[in-house]
C-alpha positions in Angstrom: -35.6 -8.6 108.7 -35.4 -5.2 107.0 -33.3 -5.5 103.9 -30.1 -3.5 103.6 -30.0 -1.9 100.1 -26.7 -1.9 98.2 -27.1 1.4 96.4 -23.8 1.6 94.4 -20.3 0.1 94.4 -16.9 0.4 92.8 -13.6 -1.2 93.2 -9.9 -0.6 92.2 -8.4 -3.1 89.8 -7.0 -6.1 91.6 -3.3 -6.4 91.1 -0.8 -9.2 91.9 1.3 -8.7 94.9 4.5 -6.8 94.1 3.1 -5.4 90.8 1.2 -2.2 90.0 0.1 -1.4 93.5 3.4 -2.3 95.2 3.9 1.1 96.7 0.3 1.6 97.9 -1.0 0.7 101.4 -4.4 -0.5 102.2 -5.4 3.1 103.2 -4.3 4.4 99.8 -6.3 1.7 97.9 -9.3 2.2 100.1 -9.2 6.0 99.5 -9.1 5.4 95.7 -12.2 3.2 95.9 -14.1 5.5 98.3 -13.4 8.7 96.4 -14.5 7.0 93.2 -17.7 5.9 94.9 -18.5 9.4 96.1 -17.8 10.9 92.7 -19.9 8.3 90.8 -22.9 8.7 93.1 -22.5 12.4 93.7 -23.8 12.1 97.2 -23.1 14.6 99.9 -20.6 13.0 102.3 -22.2 14.7 105.2 -25.2 12.3 104.8 -23.1 9.2 105.6 -23.7 7.9 109.1 -20.6 5.6 109.4 -17.7 4.1 107.4 -17.0 0.4 107.9 -14.1 -1.4 106.1 -12.7 -4.9 106.3 -9.0 -5.3 106.4 -7.0 -8.4 107.5 -3.4 -7.3 107.5 -4.2 -4.0 109.2 -1.3 -1.6 108.7 0.6 -0.5 111.7 1.0 3.0 110.3 -2.7 3.4 109.6 -4.4 2.0 112.7 -8.2 1.7 112.2 -7.6 1.9 108.5 -11.3 2.6 107.9 -10.9 5.9 109.7 -7.9 6.8 107.8 -9.7 6.0 104.5 -12.7 8.1 105.5 -10.7 11.2 106.4 -8.5 11.0 103.4 -11.6 10.6 101.1 -13.0 13.9 102.4 -15.7 12.4 104.6 -16.4 14.8 107.5 -14.5 14.3 110.7 -17.6 14.0 112.8 -18.6 10.8 111.0 -17.2 7.7 112.7 -15.4 4.8 111.1 -14.6 1.2 112.2 -12.4 -1.5 110.8 -13.7 -5.1 110.9 -11.8 -8.4 110.6 -13.2 -11.8 109.8 -10.3 -13.1 107.7 -11.4 -13.8 104.1 -15.0 -12.7 104.9 -14.0 -9.3 106.2 -15.6 -7.5 103.2 -18.8 -9.4 103.9 -18.5 -8.5 107.6 -18.5 -4.9 106.7 -21.8 -5.2 104.8 -23.5 -7.2 107.5 -22.2 -5.0 110.3 -23.9 -2.0 108.5 -27.1 -4.0 108.4 -26.9 -4.6 112.2 -26.2 -0.9 112.7 -29.3 0.0 110.6 -31.5 -2.6 112.4 -30.5 -1.1 115.8 -31.3 2.4 114.8 -27.6 3.5 114.6 -27.7 4.9 111.1 -29.3 4.7 107.7 -26.5 5.3 105.2 -23.1 3.7 105.3 -19.9 3.4 103.2 -18.6 -0.1 103.6 -16.1 -2.3 101.8 -12.7 -3.7 102.2 -9.0 -2.9 101.4 -5.9 -5.0 101.4 -2.3 -4.4 100.5 -0.8 -7.8 100.6 2.4 -6.3 99.1 2.8 -4.3 102.3 2.6 -7.1 104.8 5.9 -6.6 106.7 8.7 -9.0 107.6 9.0 -9.4 111.4 11.6 -10.3 113.9 11.1 -12.7 116.7 10.4 -11.3 120.2 13.9 -12.4 121.4 15.6 -10.5 118.4 13.4 -7.4 119.0 14.5 -7.4 122.7 18.1 -7.5 121.6 17.6 -4.6 119.2 15.9 -2.7 122.1 18.9 -3.3 124.3 21.2 -2.0 121.6 19.1 1.1 121.2 19.2 1.8 124.9 23.0 1.4 125.2 24.8 4.6 125.7 28.4 3.8 126.5 30.7 2.2 124.0 31.1 -0.8 126.3 27.4 -1.3 126.6 27.0 -1.2 122.8 29.7 -3.8 122.3 28.0 -6.0 124.9 24.6 -5.6 123.2 26.1 -6.4 119.8 27.9 -9.4 121.1 24.6 -10.9 122.2 23.4 -11.2 118.6 23.4 -14.5 116.7 22.9 -15.1 112.9 19.4 -16.3 113.5 18.5 -12.9 115.1 18.8 -11.3 111.6 16.4 -13.8 109.9 13.0 -12.2 109.7 9.7 -14.0 109.9 7.5 -13.7 106.8 4.5 -11.8 108.0 2.3 -13.0 105.1 3.2 -16.7 105.8 2.3 -16.2 109.4 -1.0 -14.6 108.5 -2.0 -17.5 106.3 -1.2 -20.0 109.0 -3.9 -21.1 111.4 -2.5 -20.6 114.9 -4.9 -23.3 116.3 -4.2 -26.1 113.9 -0.8 -24.9 112.8 -1.6 -25.5 109.2 -1.1 -23.1 106.4 -4.2 -22.6 104.3 -2.9 -24.6 101.4 -2.5 -27.6 103.6 -6.2 -27.5 104.4 -6.9 -27.5 100.7 -4.7 -30.6 100.3 -6.8 -32.4 103.0 -10.0 -31.7 101.1 -8.5 -32.8 97.8 -7.5 -36.2 99.3 -10.8 -36.7 101.2 -13.0 -35.8 98.2 -10.7 -37.5 95.7 -10.2 -34.3 93.7 -7.4 -35.0 91.2 -4.7 -32.5 90.1 -6.2 -32.6 86.6 -9.6 -31.5 87.7 -8.2 -28.7 89.8 -6.1 -27.4 86.9 -9.1 -27.6 84.6 -11.2 -25.6 87.1 -8.4 -23.0 87.5 -8.0 -22.6 83.7 -11.8 -22.1 83.4 -11.6 -19.3 86.0 -9.1 -17.4 83.8 -11.0 -18.1 80.7 -14.3 -16.8 82.1 -12.6 -13.7 83.6 -10.9 -12.9 80.3 -14.1 -13.3 78.4 -15.9 -11.0 80.9 -13.1 -8.4 81.0 -15.3 -5.6 79.5 -18.2 -6.4 81.9 -15.8 -6.4 84.9 -14.6 -2.9 83.9 -18.0 -1.6 84.9 -17.0 -2.4 88.5 -13.6 -0.7 88.3 -12.4 2.8 88.8 -9.0 3.2 87.2 -6.1 4.1 89.5 -3.8 6.8 88.1 -0.2 6.5 89.2 2.8 8.4 88.1 3.3 7.4 84.5 0.7 4.6 84.6 -3.0 4.3 84.6 -4.1 0.9 86.1 -7.4 0.1 84.5 -7.8 -3.7 84.7 -7.1 -6.6 86.9 -3.6 -7.8 86.0 -3.7 -11.4 87.2 -6.0 -12.7 84.4 -4.1 -15.0 82.0 -5.6 -15.2 78.5 -3.4 -18.2 77.7 -4.1 -20.3 80.8 -4.7 -23.9 80.0 -4.8 -27.1 82.0 -1.8 -28.2 80.1 0.3 -25.2 81.1 -0.9 -25.4 84.7 0.1 -29.0 84.9 3.7 -27.9 84.6 3.6 -26.1 88.0 4.9 -27.9 91.1 2.8 -28.4 94.2 3.8 -25.8 96.8 2.4 -27.2 100.1 2.9 -30.9 99.8 5.8 -31.3 97.4 5.8 -35.1 97.4 2.2 -36.1 96.8 0.4 -32.8 96.8 -1.9 -31.4 94.0 -2.3 -27.8 95.1 -0.2 -25.3 93.2 0.2 -21.6 92.7 -1.8 -22.0 89.5 -4.9 -23.6 91.1 -4.9 -21.4 94.1 -6.1 -17.8 94.5 -3.6 -15.1 93.7 -2.1 -12.9 96.4 -3.3 -9.5 95.5 -3.7 -5.8 96.4 -7.1 -4.0 95.9 -10.1 -2.3 97.5 -13.9 -2.2 97.2 -16.3 0.5 98.4 -20.1 0.1 98.5 -22.8 2.6 99.4 -25.4 0.9 101.5 -28.5 2.0 103.4 -32.1 1.7 104.4 -35.1 1.9 102.1 -35.8 5.4 103.4 -32.2 6.5 102.6 -32.6 5.1 99.0 -35.8 7.1 98.5 -34.1 10.3 99.8 -31.1 9.9 97.4 -33.2 9.0 94.4 -30.7 6.5 93.2 -31.8 3.1 91.9 -30.0 0.5 94.0 -28.0 -2.3 92.6 -29.9 -4.7 94.9 -30.3 -5.6 98.5 -29.1 -8.0 101.2 -32.0 -10.2 102.2 -30.3 -12.7 104.5 -27.0 -14.1 105.7 -25.3 -16.4 108.1 -21.8 -17.1 109.5 -20.9 -20.6 110.7 -17.9 -22.3 112.3 -16.2 -25.5 111.1 -13.1 -27.6 111.6 -10.1 -25.3 111.0 -8.3 -28.2 109.3 -11.1 -28.3 106.8 -11.8 -24.6 106.7 -12.6 -24.8 102.9 -15.9 -26.5 103.8 -17.1 -23.4 105.6 -19.5 -22.4 102.8 -21.4 -25.6 103.2 -22.1 -25.0 106.9 -23.0 -21.4 106.3 -25.3 -22.1 103.5 -27.1 -24.6 105.6 -27.4 -22.2 108.5 -28.6 -19.5 106.1 -31.3 -21.8 104.9 -32.6 -22.2 108.5 -32.8 -18.4 108.8 -34.1 -17.5 105.3 -35.6 -20.7 103.9 -33.4 -20.3 100.8 -31.2 -23.0 99.4 -28.8 -22.9 96.4 -31.6 -24.1 94.1 -33.3 -20.7 94.7 -30.3 -18.8 93.3 -30.0 -17.5 89.7 -26.3 -17.3 90.2 -23.8 -18.4 92.8 -20.4 -16.9 93.7 -18.1 -19.2 95.7 -14.8 -17.5 96.6 -12.0 -19.5 94.9 -9.5 -19.7 97.7 -8.3 -22.9 96.0 -9.8 -24.9 93.2 -9.7 -28.0 95.5 -11.7 -26.1 98.1 -14.5 -25.0 95.7 -14.7 -28.5 94.2 -14.9 -30.0 97.7 -17.8 -27.6 98.6 -19.7 -28.7 95.5 -19.1 -32.3 96.3 -20.1 -31.8 99.9 -23.4 -30.1 98.8 -24.1 -33.1 96.6 -23.5 -35.5 99.6 -24.8 -34.2 102.9 -23.8 -37.5 104.7 -20.1 -36.9 104.3 -20.0 -33.3 105.6 -22.8 -33.5 108.1 -24.7 -30.5 106.9 -28.5 -30.4 107.0 -29.3 -29.6 103.4 -30.8 -32.1 101.1 -28.5 -33.0 98.2 -27.8 -29.9 96.0 -26.3 -29.7 92.6 -25.1 -26.2 91.5 -25.1 -26.0 87.8 -21.7 -24.9 86.4 -23.4 -22.3 84.1 -24.4 -20.2 87.2 -21.2 -20.6 89.2 -18.6 -17.8 89.1 -19.7 -16.7 85.7 -17.1 -14.0 85.5 -14.2 -16.0 87.0 -13.1 -16.0 90.5 -10.2 -15.3 92.8 -7.9 -17.8 91.0 -8.0 -15.4 88.0 -9.0 -12.0 89.5 -7.0 -12.3 92.8 -7.9 -12.4 96.5 -7.1 -9.2 98.4 -8.4 -10.9 101.6 -10.1 -8.0 103.3 -11.8 -6.8 100.1 -12.9 -10.0 98.4 -16.2 -10.4 100.2 -17.3 -7.0 99.1 -16.1 -7.8 95.5 -18.2 -10.9 95.5 -21.3 -8.8 96.3 -20.6 -6.2 93.7 -19.8 -8.8 91.0 -23.0 -10.8 91.8 -25.3 -7.7 91.7 -23.8 -6.5 88.4 -24.5 -10.0 87.0 -28.1 -10.0 88.3 -28.6 -6.6 86.5 -27.0 -8.0 83.3 -29.1 -11.2 83.2 -32.3 -9.9 84.7 -32.0 -12.4 87.5 -33.6 -12.0 90.9 -31.5 -13.7 93.5 -27.7 -14.5 94.1 -25.9 -16.5 96.7 -22.3 -15.5 97.6 -20.3 -17.5 99.9 -16.7 -17.9 101.2 -14.6 -20.1 103.3 -12.8 -18.3 106.2 -9.3 -19.0 107.6 -9.6 -20.4 111.1 -12.5 -22.6 110.3 -15.6 -20.4 109.4 -17.9 -19.9 106.5 -20.1 -16.9 105.3 -23.1 -17.0 103.1 -25.0 -13.9 101.9 -28.3 -13.8 99.9 -28.6 -10.8 97.6 -31.7 -9.8 95.5 -32.9 -7.4 92.9 -36.5 -6.5 92.4 
């Protein structure tokens, strides 16, 4: 496999839903990241072969949001763009899609990444309600309008929460947090351990704030410059997190808002390409993609997706977690990450084909994870790659494993390297 080089990357700050980026759509955030990438690298946009962005809650007013991002960033109109969607691994899908394009001779230089405005996910009305509104709009005479109005019932004015629908698996009928509760029970992961893991995520992210700023391009808004991720809590402790109530299983559950990833807005843009493209640009790359795998799993235990993807990636690359200098496991939920670690230690329980693996805590999510930094779902996969490569440069490490569970029962695992 010819490696895809990750030449440069930048991201916006990640901001809690309804906060600093409340008025910005995925296209706005993607444009901020992409224009910052172009300015930092100084490349001629005419050299780009394609733009590929991941986005989960794709905006109705910016269809094929990758194309909108590209055009609004000043990338020439002749250059195509595509939006990809693999739920929480959409940012990874953008990277690996560029690799596939390169391998098939369909381009050598790409802008890839992900963008998500979870603040902008709309409320929706049921199909029956929408039909009634349609009949009212078509009514011309007063009598017709009165008849149309008379058909409405109070329930017709109750919207469906789009974000809740998007986080609910249509196959199993389970919201993502319920799948984390299953793993917590099956792997005997206590509330105390989850809260301790979550507090550590905030602690690591706060300690690494200056290093994380290297990834970030500030977003300047009227009267406000957003320069940092705003979900990191300096004072987060297990004791404070213990005061929060479970939100999915209120009676016996252990998963809370505090030990789950934050619902977030943000975008990431990466410049990636072939070895020849790197030589032509004369830019020292951050690193390269040397192997990857996607795998399916039980949707009710979607949090174990990384275990299966890591095992499949080993068949393809020969690499297992012991070969990594650092590991990034997306923190959808503390219970989910802890279950992945437990499953890697005990292959018999999860049925994967790896020998028992212990990931040392000192190489795991060294700068915090989505519990602290936030999880703009379409962008997180690209953020994991950017964060991992910055860490390899900082530590002089050679190889990183990044992995994520995927709503609907999938896993993604990417191997990244520096020379």
